C-alpha positions as CSV (number, residue, x, y, z in Angstrom):
1,X,14.5,-1.1,8.6
2,X,13.5,-4.1,10.8
3,X,13.0,-7.6,9.5
4,X,11.3,-10.5,11.2
5,X,8.8,-13.3,10.7
6,X,8.5,-12.6,7.0
7,X,7.8,-8.9,7.5
8,X,9.8,-5.7,6.9
9,X,9.1,-2.6,9.0
10,X,10.2,1.0,8.2
11,X,9.8,3.9,10.6
12,X,9.1,7.0,8.5
13,X,10.7,9.3,11.1
14,X,14.1,7.6,10.7
15,X,16.8,9.0,8.3
16,X,16.8,7.4,4.9
17,X,13.3,5.9,5.5
18,X,12.5,6.1,1.8
19,X,15.6,4.2,0.8
20,X,14.8,1.6,3.4
21,X,11.3,1.3,2.1
22,X,12.5,0.9,-1.5
23,X,15.1,-1.7,-0.5
24,X,12.5,-3.7,1.5
25,X,9.9,-3.6,-1.2
26,X,12.4,-4.7,-3.9
27,X,13.4,-7.6,-1.7
28,X,9.8,-8.7,-1.3
29,X,9.0,-8.3,-5.0
30,X,12.1,-10.3,-5.9
31,X,10.9,-13.4,-4.0
32,X,7.2,-13.1,-4.9
33,X,6.9,-11.7,-8.4
34,X,8.0,-13.0,-11.8
35,X,6.8,-11.2,-14.9
36,X,6.5,-14.6,-16.7
37,X,3.9,-15.8,-14.2
38,X,1.8,-12.6,-13.8
39,X,0.0,-10.6,-16.5
40,X,-0.3,-7.2,-14.7
41,X,0.5,-5.5,-11.4
42,X,-2.4,-4.1,-9.5
43,X,-1.8,-1.5,-6.8
44,X,-4.9,-1.9,-4.6
45,X,-5.2,1.1,-2.2
46,X,-7.9,0.4,0.4
47,X,-9.7,2.9,2.6
48,X,-12.1,5.8,2.6
49,X,-11.6,9.6,2.2
50,X,-14.3,10.1,4.9
51,X,-12.0,9.2,7.8
52,X,-8.6,10.8,8.3
53,X,-6.9,7.7,9.6
54,X,-8.4,5.5,6.9
55,X,-7.5,7.7,4.0
56,X,-3.9,6.4,3.6
57,X,-5.0,4.1,0.8
58,X,-7.0,6.6,-1.3
59,X,-4.3,9.3,-0.8
60,X,-1.6,6.9,-1.9
61,X,-3.7,5.8,-4.8
62,X,-4.3,9.4,-5.8
63,X,-0.6,10.0,-5.9
64,X,0.2,6.7,-7.8
65,X,-2.6,7.3,-10.3
66,X,-0.7,10.3,-11.7
67,X,2.1,7.9,-12.8
68,X,1.6,5.7,-15.9
69,X,3.5,2.4,-16.4
70,X,2.8,-0.4,-18.8
71,X,0.7,-3.1,-17.2
72,X,0.6,-1.4,-13.8
73,X,-2.9,-0.4,-12.7
74,X,-4.2,1.6,-9.6
75,X,-7.4,0.8,-7.8
76,X,-8.5,3.1,-4.9
77,X,-8.1,6.8,-5.2
78,X,-9.6,9.9,-3.6
79,X,-12.1,10.1,-6.5
80,X,-12.9,6.4,-6.5
81,X,-12.0,4.8,-3.2
82,X,-12.0,1.1,-2.6
83,X,-13.6,0.4,0.8
84,X,-15.7,-2.1,2.8
85,X,-18.8,-1.6,0.7
86,X,-17.2,-2.1,-2.7
87,X,-14.1,-4.3,-2.0
88,X,-15.7,-7.5,-3.2
89,X,-17.1,-5.9,-6.3
90,X,-13.7,-4.4,-7.1
91,X,-12.0,-7.8,-6.6
92,X,-14.6,-9.4,-9.0
93,X,-13.8,-6.7,-11.6
94,X,-10.0,-7.3,-11.2
95,X,-10.5,-11.0,-11.7
96,X,-12.6,-10.4,-14.8
97,X,-10.3,-7.9,-16.4
98,X,-6.8,-9.4,-15.8
99,X,-5.7,-13.0,-16.5
100,X,-3.4,-13.4,-13.5
101,X,-2.7,-10.1,-11.7
102,X,0.0,-9.6,-9.0
103,X,-1.8,-7.5,-6.4
104,X,0.0,-5.2,-4.0
105,X,-2.6,-4.3,-1.3
106,X,-2.1,-1.0,0.6
107,X,-4.1,-0.1,3.7
108,X,-4.0,1.8,7.0
109,X,-4.0,-0.1,10.3
110,X,-3.9,0.5,14.1
111,X,-1.2,-0.8,16.3
112,X,0.9,-0.4,19.4
113,X,1.7,3.2,20.4
114,X,5.4,2.8,19.8
115,X,4.7,1.5,16.3
116,X,2.7,4.5,15.1
117,X,4.4,6.0,12.1
118,X,5.8,2.6,10.9
119,X,5.1,0.9,7.6
120,X,4.9,-2.8,7.6
121,X,5.4,-4.9,4.4
122,X,5.2,-8.6,3.9
123,X,4.4,-11.5,1.6
124,X,0.8,-12.6,1.3
125,X,-2.6,-10.9,1.8
126,X,-3.8,-8.4,4.3
127,X,-7.2,-8.4,6.1
128,X,-8.9,-5.1,5.4
129,X,-11.1,-3.8,8.3
130,X,-9.7,-6.2,10.9
131,X,-8.8,-3.2,13.1
132,X,-12.4,-2.1,13.3
133,X,-13.8,-5.6,13.6
134,X,-15.0,-6.0,10.0
135,X,-14.9,-9.3,8.2
136,X,-13.7,-8.7,4.6
137,X,-11.9,-11.0,2.2
138,X,-8.1,-11.3,2.4
139,X,-6.5,-9.4,-0.5
140,X,-3.1,-9.2,-2.0
141,X,0.0,-11.2,-3.0
142,X,2.1,-8.7,-1.1
143,X,0.9,-6.2,1.5
144,X,1.9,-2.7,2.7
145,X,0.3,-1.4,5.9
146,X,0.8,2.0,7.5
147,X,0.3,2.1,11.3
148,X,-1.6,5.4,11.7
149,X,-2.8,5.3,15.3
150,X,-3.2,3.2,18.5
151,X,-5.4,0.2,18.7
152,X,-7.3,-1.2,21.7
153,X,-10.5,0.8,22.1
154,X,-13.0,2.9,20.2
155,X,-11.2,2.2,16.9
156,X,-13.6,4.2,14.7
157,X,-13.1,7.3,16.9
158,X,-9.4,6.8,16.9
159,X,-9.3,6.6,13.1
160,X,-11.5,9.7,12.8
161,X,-9.0,11.6,15.1
162,X,-5.8,10.6,13.4
163,X,-3.5,13.5,12.3
164,X,-3.6,14.1,8.6
165,X,0.0,15.2,8.7
166,X,1.2,11.7,9.6
167,X,-1.1,10.0,7.0
168,X,0.2,12.4,4.3
169,X,3.8,11.7,5.1
170,X,3.1,8.0,4.9
171,X,1.3,8.4,1.6
172,X,4.2,10.4,0.2
173,X,6.8,7.8,1.2
174,X,4.8,4.8,0.0
175,X,3.8,6.4,-3.3
176,X,7.4,7.7,-4.0
177,X,8.8,4.3,-3.1
178,X,6.4,2.3,-5.2
179,X,6.9,4.8,-8.1
180,X,10.7,4.1,-8.0
181,X,10.3,0.3,-7.7
182,X,7.7,0.2,-10.6
183,X,10.0,2.3,-12.8
184,X,12.9,-0.1,-12.1
185,X,10.7,-3.1,-12.7
186,X,9.0,-2.0,-15.9
187,X,11.4,0.5,-17.5
188,X,14.7,-0.9,-16.4
189,X,17.9,0.9,-15.5
190,X,18.7,1.9,-19.1
191,X,15.4,3.7,-19.7
192,X,15.4,7.2,-18.2
193,X,11.8,8.0,-19.4
194,X,9.6,9.0,-16.5
195,X,12.5,8.4,-14.1
196,X,11.4,9.3,-10.5
197,X,13.3,11.8,-8.4
198,X,13.9,10.5,-4.9
């Protein structure tokens, strides 16, 4: 796990990557989230199932949607993805339904070749669609981004030709890590109901 400039990075190919992800996410939540201040936790998984590289969000949302915790809600799944065309509408819905939600935004992104396979987490929002030159609203109180391929040229084509194997491994790690952290946050150490296996 690497730390720097308010960000935490985890390489999924390293040993104990899941433990490092959990530790990093717990550290970020500790400094950004208080249950007295926020009404609900929203896991906002952004992307489309029509592009291999951009399906990290919907795949993660699909896996997280199988888990039920009190006051934790998932937006963006394979069945109902949240993408460029409906992001603003989804954010409007979240603002209407929840008094003061704490939003964890999850998305795929492009980056340097040596960073492919890394998950970057940090305080504050992410900018969906920035890698493919789309201007969309900033979203999230905390963000998680999976670097799925290389940036620099023909971004749409690069996303279309990203290996599903890498995206699936990232979705597994992110969903398992979030599952464990949400269980700790909502159920507590003493409650073994719905305890995740990691």
